[in-house]
N, C-alpha and C positions, 0 to 999 in steps of 0.2 A: 466315505462310502457314497457313491453317486446314486445308487438305486437300492435303498433299504428294503424295498419290497422283494428284491431278489433273495433276501436272507430271512424273511419272516414267514411264519406258518400262520396264514390267516384263518385256518379252521379252528385253531386252538386259542390264538391271541387276537383280541379285538383291536389292538393297536400296536404300532411299532414300539411305543413306549413300554408296554407290558412285555413284549418279546425281549427287548434289549435289557430291561430290568432283570428279567430271568437270566439272561446270559451273564450280566454283570454279577448277580448274586452267586451263580454257580461257579464262576471262574475266579472269584475273589475269596471264596469260602476258605477260612483257615489262614488267611494272610493278614498283614497289617492294614490292608485296604478292604477288608471284608465289608461288603455293602449290604445295608438293610434300608429299604425305602422308608419304613416307619420311623427310624431313628438314624439320622445322618452320623456316620463315623466322623469324628473330629478331624481325621486326616484329610478329609475332602475340603476342609476350609483353607488348605494351603495349596498354593500353585504346584508345589513339589509333588503332591499326590497326583495331580492331573498329568504331570510329565511322566511319572512312574507308570501310571495306568495306561497312558497312550503308548508308551514304549512296550509295555507288557502285551497289550492287545496286538500291536504290530508284529512283535517278535514271536508271539506264541503260535501263530498259524492255527488259530482256533477253527475247528471244523464246525461251522454254524449249523450244519445239518444235524450234528449230534445233539444240539440243544432243542431241536424240534421234537419234544416228547408229548 
């Protein structure tokens, strides 16, 4: 993503990190890659998880506007 600011809602999220953490939490909920910032899912310790997540995000056509709540 060349311009993260094109996808973030700066009135609600103070940083890109907070915005994309929200996106990751929402879109991995209920999956083996469920993400919680306070406690890292052990799946994220393996390169396999990054490959799965990258493919998921690319294939899912996530509407980032939907995440701006």
